[in-house]
C-alpha positions in Angstrom: 7.2 -9.5 34.0 7.6 -13.0 32.4 4.3 -12.7 30.7 5.1 -9.4 29.1 8.4 -10.3 28.1 7.1 -13.9 26.8 4.9 -11.7 24.9 7.8 -9.2 23.3 10.2 -12.2 23.0 7.2 -14.0 21.1 7.6 -11.1 18.7 10.7 -10.9 17.9 11.3 -14.9 17.1 8.3 -14.6 15.1 9.1 -11.6 13.3 12.7 -13.0 12.3 11.1 -15.9 10.3 8.2 -14.1 8.6 11.1 -11.4 7.9 13.3 -14.2 6.1 10.4 -15.8 4.6 9.2 -12.8 2.8 12.6 -12.1 1.5 12.3 -15.1 -0.4 10.3 -14.4 -3.4 7.7 -17.2 -4.8 9.5 -17.5 -8.1 12.7 -18.3 -6.9 13.9 -22.2 -6.7 13.6 -22.5 -3.1 15.3 -26.2 -3.0 18.8 -24.1 -3.8 18.0 -21.4 -1.0 20.7 -21.9 1.6 19.6 -20.3 4.9 21.9 -17.6 6.8 22.9 -18.8 9.6 21.7 -16.5 11.8 17.9 -17.7 11.0 18.9 -21.2 11.5 20.2 -20.0 15.1 19.6 -17.1 16.8 18.0 -13.6 15.0 19.6 -10.7 16.2 17.7 -8.8 19.5 17.2 -6.1 17.8 15.0 -7.6 14.9 11.6 -6.0 14.4 8.7 -7.9 16.2 7.2 -7.0 12.7 4.0 -5.0 14.6 3.7 -1.6 13.6 3.6 -0.6 16.9 6.8 -2.4 17.9 9.0 0.3 19.5 6.0 1.9 21.1 5.6 -2.0 23.1 9.0 -2.3 23.8 9.3 1.2 25.7 6.2 0.8 27.3 7.4 -2.5 28.8 11.0 -1.4 29.3 9.6 1.3 31.6 6.8 -0.7 33.5 10.2 -3.4 34.3 11.6 -0.6 36.2 8.8 -0.2 38.8 8.8 -2.4 41.8 5.4 -2.3 42.4 4.3 -3.4 38.9 7.0 -6.5 39.0 5.8 -8.0 42.4 2.3 -7.8 40.9 3.4 -9.9 38.2 5.1 -12.2 40.2 2.0 -14.4 40.6 0.0 -13.1 37.6 -0.8 -15.8 35.0 -1.6 -14.8 30.9 -5.4 -15.5 31.4 -5.2 -12.9 34.0 -3.6 -10.6 32.1 -5.9 -11.1 29.4 -8.8 -10.0 31.3 -7.3 -6.9 32.2 -6.3 -7.4 35.6 -2.7 -6.7 35.2 -3.5 -2.9 33.7 -5.6 -2.5 36.7 -2.5 -1.9 38.5 -0.9 0.9 36.6 -3.0 3.1 38.9 -0.2 2.2 41.7 3.2 2.5 39.9 5.6 5.3 40.5 5.1 9.3 39.6 7.7 9.1 37.0 7.3 6.1 35.2 3.5 7.4 35.0 4.7 10.6 33.7 6.9 8.7 30.9 4.5 6.6 29.4 2.3 9.7 29.1 5.1 11.2 27.0 5.5 8.2 25.2 1.7 7.7 24.6 1.6 11.6 23.0 4.8 10.8 20.9 2.9 7.7 19.2 0.0 9.5 18.5 1.7 11.9 17.1 3.3 9.4 15.0 0.3 7.8 14.0 -1.4 10.8 12.9 1.3 11.8 10.4 1.4 8.2 9.2 -2.3 8.5 8.7 -2.7 11.6 7.2 0.3 11.0 4.7 -1.8 7.7 3.6 -4.8 10.0 2.8 -3.0 12.4 1.1 -1.8 9.8 -1.0 -5.3 7.4 -1.3 -7.2 11.2 -2.0 -4.6 12.0 -4.3 -5.5 8.7 -6.6 -9.1 9.4 -6.7 -9.4 6.5 -4.1 -12.2 6.0 -1.3 -10.4 6.6 1.9 -11.5 3.3 4.4 -11.8 5.4 7.4 -12.5 2.1 9.7 -9.4 0.8 8.1 -7.4 3.8 9.5 -9.2 3.7 13.1 -8.5 0.2 13.1 -4.5 1.4 13.9 -5.2 3.3 16.5 -6.7 -0.1 18.4 -3.9 -0.6 20.5 -4.2 2.6 22.3 -7.3 5.0 23.1 -6.7 8.0 20.9 -9.6 9.4 22.4 -7.3 10.5 25.1 -4.1 11.1 23.5 -2.4 13.0 26.3 -2.2 10.6 28.9 -1.3 6.8 29.4 -4.0 5.0 31.6 -4.9 1.8 32.4 -7.0 1.5 29.2 -4.1 2.1 27.2 -2.3 -0.8 28.8 -5.2 -2.7 28.8 -5.5 -2.3 24.5 -1.8 -2.7 24.4 -1.8 -6.2 26.0 -4.7 -7.5 24.3 -3.8 -6.4 20.9 -0.3 -7.6 21.0 -1.7 -11.0 22.1 -4.3 -11.2 19.6 -1.5 -10.9 16.9 0.4 -13.4 18.0 -2.3 -15.8 18.5 -3.5 -15.1 14.9 0.0 -15.2 13.8 0.1 -19.6 13.3 -3.4 -19.1 11.8 -2.1 -16.5 9.2 1.2 -18.5 8.7 -0.4 -21.7 7.8 -2.6 -19.9 5.1 0.3 -18.2 3.9 2.3 -21.5 3.8 -0.7 -22.7 1.7 -0.3 -20.4 -0.9 3.2 -20.9 -1.5 2.8 -24.6 -1.8 -0.4 -24.2 -4.0 1.5 -21.6 -6.1 4.4 -23.8 -6.3 2.6 -26.7 -7.4 0.5 -24.4 -10.4 4.0 -23.1 -11.6 5.3 -26.5 -12.1 2.1 -27.1 -13.7 2.0 -24.3 -15.9 5.8 -25.2 -16.7 4.6 -28.7 -18.6 2.1 -27.2 -20.5 5.0 -25.0 -22.5 6.9 -28.8 -22.9 6.1 -31.5 -25.7 4.9 -34.6 -24.6 8.2 -36.5 -24.3 9.5 -33.3 -22.4 7.0 -33.5 -20.6 7.1 -37.4 -19.2 10.7 -36.8 -18.6 9.6 -33.6 -16.4 7.1 -35.6 -14.7 9.4 -38.8 -14.2 11.8 -36.8 -12.5 9.4 -34.9 -10.3 8.2 -38.2 -9.0 11.9 -39.5 -8.2 12.3 -36.0 -6.5 9.6 -36.7 -4.1 10.4 -40.1 -3.2 13.8 -38.8 -2.4 12.9 -36.6 -0.1 10.7 -39.2 1.7 13.6 -41.4 2.1 15.0 -40.1 5.3 15.8 -41.8 8.6 12.7 -41.6 11.6 12.1 -38.4 12.7 11.4 -38.3 16.6 8.1 -36.5 18.2 9.0 -32.9 19.1 9.5 -32.8 22.9 10.0 -36.0 23.6 12.4 -38.1 25.6 13.9 -39.7 22.6 14.1 -36.5 20.7 15.7 -34.3 23.8 18.1 -37.5 24.1 19.4 -37.2 20.8 20.5 -33.5 21.1 21.8 -34.1 24.6 24.1 -36.7 22.8 24.7 -35.3 19.5 24.7 -31.6 20.4 25.7 -31.5 24.0 28.2 -34.6 23.3 26.9 -36.1 26.6 25.8 -39.6 27.7 22.5 -40.9 26.9 22.1 -42.7 29.7 22.8 -39.4 32.2 20.1 -37.7 30.6 18.5 -35.2 33.2 15.9 -32.9 31.9 16.5 -29.9 34.5 20.2 -29.9 33.5 19.1 -30.2 29.9 16.9 -27.0 30.5 19.7 -25.2 32.0 22.0 -26.0 29.6 19.5 -24.7 26.4 18.0 -21.7 28.2 20.6 -19.6 26.4 19.5 -16.3 27.9 19.3 -17.7 31.5 16.3 -15.9 32.2 14.6 -19.4 33.8 12.3 -19.8 30.5 12.5 -21.8 26.9 11.2 -18.7 24.6 9.7 -20.2 21.1 13.6 -19.4 19.8 14.9 -21.4 22.3 12.7 -24.0 21.7 12.9 -24.0 17.5 16.6 -24.5 18.2 15.8 -28.0 19.9 14.7 -28.9 16.3 17.3 -28.4 14.0 19.1 -31.9 14.4 15.2 -33.3 13.7 15.4 -31.0 10.6 18.5 -32.2 9.3 17.2 -35.8 8.6 14.9 -34.5 6.7 16.6 -31.3 4.9 19.7 -30.4 2.9 20.2 -27.2 1.4 22.6 -28.7 -1.0 19.9 -31.1 -2.5 17.3 -30.3 -5.5 14.6 -32.4 -3.5 14.8 -30.2 -0.8 13.2 -27.0 0.1 14.3 -24.8 2.7 10.9 -22.8 2.8 9.3 -26.1 4.0 12.2 -26.8 6.4 11.0 -23.7 8.0 7.7 -24.3 8.6 8.7 -27.8 9.7 10.3 -26.5 12.6 7.3 -23.6 13.3 4.9 -26.8 13.4 7.2 -28.8 16.0 7.6 -25.7 18.3 3.5 -24.7 17.5 2.9 -28.4 18.9 5.2 -28.2 21.9 4.0 -25.1 23.0 0.4 -26.0 22.9 1.4 -29.8 24.5 3.9 -27.5 27.4 2.9 -24.0 27.9 0.0 -24.8 30.1 -0.7 -20.7 31.3 -0.1 -19.8 27.6 2.2 -16.8 27.9 4.0 -18.3 25.6 7.3 -19.3 27.7 7.7 -22.7 28.9 9.2 -22.5 32.4 11.1 -25.1 34.1 8.0 -26.3 36.1 6.2 -26.7 32.9 9.0 -28.3 31.2 9.7 -31.1 34.6 5.7 -31.3 34.3 5.9 -32.3 30.8 8.6 -34.8 31.5 6.7 -36.9 33.1 3.6 -37.3 30.9 2.6 -40.7 28.5 3.2 -38.1 25.5 7.0 -37.3 26.8 7.6 -40.9 27.2 5.9 -42.9 24.8 5.0 -40.7 21.9 3.2 -41.5 19.0 5.2 -40.9 15.1 5.6 -37.7 14.0 4.4 -37.0 10.8 6.2 -34.5 8.5 5.2 -32.1 6.0 5.0 -34.5 2.9 2.7 -37.1 4.7 0.2 -33.8 5.3 -0.6 -32.2 2.2 -0.9 -28.3 2.8 -4.2 -27.7 0.7 -6.7 -30.4 -0.5 -7.7 -30.7 -4.6 -10.6 -28.3 -3.7 -8.3 -25.5 -2.4 -5.8 -25.9 -5.1 -8.9 -25.6 -7.9 -10.0 -22.7 -6.4 -7.0 -20.7 -6.1 -5.9 -21.5 -10.2 -9.7 -20.2 -10.8 -8.5 -17.0 -8.5 -5.3 -16.8 -10.5 -7.0 -16.9 -13.7 -9.7 -14.4 -12.6 -6.5 -11.9 -11.6 -5.0 -12.5 -14.7 -8.0 -11.1 -16.4 -8.6 -8.4 -14.3 -4.8 -7.6 -15.3 -5.3 -7.9 -18.6 -9.0 -5.6 -19.2 -7.0 -2.9 -16.8 -3.5 -3.1 -19.5 -6.7 -2.8 -22.1 -8.0 0.5 -20.4 -4.8 2.0 -20.1 -3.6 1.1 -23.5 -7.4 3.0 -24.7 -6.9 5.9 -22.2 -3.3 6.3 -23.7 -4.3 6.5 -27.2 -7.0 8.8 -26.4 -4.6 11.0 -24.8 -2.2 10.9 -27.8 -5.2 11.3 -29.9 -6.2 14.7 -27.9 -2.0 15.5 -28.1 -2.2 15.1 -31.5 -5.3 17.5 -31.9 -3.7 19.9 -29.4 -0.5 20.1 -31.5 -2.4 21.0 -34.9 -4.6 23.8 -33.3 -1.3 25.3 -31.8 0.4 24.8 -35.4 -2.3 26.7 -37.0 -2.7 29.7 -34.2 1.4 29.9 -34.7 0.8 30.4 -38.5 -2.2 33.1 -38.2 0.4 34.5 -35.8 2.8 34.7 -38.5 0.6 36.0 -41.0 -0.5 38.9 -39.2 2.8 39.7 -38.3 3.9 39.7 -42.0 1.0 42.3 -43.0 2.1 44.7 -40.5 5.7 44.7 -41.7 4.3 45.2 -45.3 1.7 48.0 -44.6 -0.8 45.9 -45.9 -4.2 47.4 -44.8 -6.3 44.8 -42.6 -9.4 43.0 -44.0 -12.4 45.5 -44.0 -13.8 43.7 -40.9 -11.2 44.5 -38.8 -12.5 47.1 -36.3 -11.0 50.8 -36.5 -10.9 53.3 -33.7 -14.0 55.7 -33.3 -15.2 56.8 -36.6 -11.4 56.7 -38.3 -10.8 55.5 -41.7 -7.9 54.2 -43.3 -5.6 56.6 -45.5 -5.7 54.0 -48.1 -9.5 53.8 -48.5 -10.2 57.8 -47.8 -10.0 58.3 -51.9 -12.8 55.9 -52.9 -15.3 57.8 -50.2 -17.5 61.1 -50.8 -16.2 64.1 -49.0 -17.9 64.8 -45.9 -20.7 66.9 -46.2 -21.4 69.6 -43.6 -24.2 70.7 -41.7 -26.3 73.3 -43.8 -26.2 76.9 -42.8 -29.6 78.7 -41.5 -32.0 79.2 -44.4 -31.0 76.7 -47.0 -32.9 73.9 -47.8 -32.3 70.2 -47.6 -32.7 69.7 -51.3 -29.4 72.0 -51.7 -27.2 69.0 -51.1 -28.0 67.4 -54.1 -26.2 70.0 -56.1 -22.9 69.5 -54.3 -22.2 66.0 -56.0 -18.7 65.3 -57.0 -18.3 65.5 -61.0 -16.9 62.0 -60.7 -20.2 61.0 -59.4 -22.4 62.9 -61.9 -23.9 59.3 -63.2 -25.8 58.3 -60.2 -27.9 61.4 -61.3 -30.5 58.8 -62.3 -30.6 56.9 -58.5 -31.0 60.6 -56.8 -34.5 60.6 -59.2 -35.2 57.4 -57.0 -34.6 59.2 -53.6 -38.2 58.3 -51.5 -40.4 60.8 -50.6 -38.9 60.9 -47.0 -35.4 62.7 -48.4 -37.6 65.6 -49.8 -37.4 69.1 -48.6 -40.1 69.7 -45.7 -42.4 72.2 -45.2 -41.1 75.4 -43.6 -41.5 75.2 -39.5 -40.5 71.1 -39.6 -37.2 69.5 -38.8 -35.8 67.6 -41.0 -35.6 64.1 -40.1 -32.2 61.7 -40.2 -30.6 61.1 -43.5 -30.3 57.7 -44.4 -26.6 57.9 -45.4 -24.2 57.2 -42.8 -21.7 59.5 -44.5 -24.1 62.5 -43.9 -24.6 63.2 -40.1 -27.1 65.5 -39.5 -26.9 68.5 -36.8 -30.3 69.2 -35.7 -29.0 72.2 -33.9 -28.2 73.6 -37.6 -31.7 72.8 -39.1 -34.1 75.3 -39.0 
């Protein structure tokens, strides 16, 4: 199980470094940050790998370890065979109990992923953002989501390849992150100089050059993994006579978990004495983030030279073979970070241009948000004004009701009812004429107080004159004199 264990152990080591690096904001002065003791030596065994499928990976490996057939097949399997999927095919021969448990683990993992993706879709959809379905499906790459019920050969193959790929890309991604860190530090230094007057700027530049020279003034650093470097650990850390140096004894002394391998964590612990020559947490000129990057560079170099089967573990046999090589006995000098600038001038220029564009984008977004806020405030003011007008209108109507003031003429009344207060100014209602009476008789019924309208009656059109016998009278124009056609002869 060494290959899969190496995979998981490597994840643990990388996660411990990544979690510490992310915990230190770029804006802090790294030269005054003191590393926690556990990050220098051994991270807690319960540390998360940083993979979003960390728990699933752990549980699958733990259960596969319990199957005797699977353990036997791993004995002569190297990492290249595992990458090609040869190991995954052995899943068909594991015990029923293990397969059943793996099925259960997969169903739980699929359910967990679906819940997380659904929550993410709800959040992004709620913000009117386009959901990247391809990115969401990428979350399922380490298992076959088309079959959510059973753990098959393809699932183990996907899981191994995903974890391997994530680890292989780690060093590349780490280099890029460290490069950004160094460029940001230089950018902030330059921006700070712009705020100073000429005299203070000159002093600041002199101090900066002095700190660089002071940091570079350190004892010779041995090549990582060389005989000289290991003998120094043997003498100073182990307290043994350098003349009695024995590679096999050295290996057993520093295989801290006794599993017969140097994992990446155990290898990095071997470089502490070399790093102490360059970095001191109490020195202003020494950057502890750079110290950890130097440690990882050393580990990466030794792994590339010694880990021949690329399982991210160094076995005793691999170690002993490496101690017989010329690189172990007569190594080249090791160039530290100050001798290898992490970025070029062109990369620095592009980085600063990118920061400028980012700042412009942020300023534009801030301006847009401010305009939106002002628009919303104006709309709120308009709504408040309309609300006040409506309240005043309601209050006015309430006052009219309490004072028995008649409603305005344009108000609608039920049916043909007329308010009592207006009835005295209206002429009396005319009843239908009895049979045999002529229409002209209605003119003699005008009340005395309307005698002055007599002249107006002379101008009545011919349409209102009495009709010859046998003809029905047409409807009257006056709305106050409805004509009952049934009563007209």
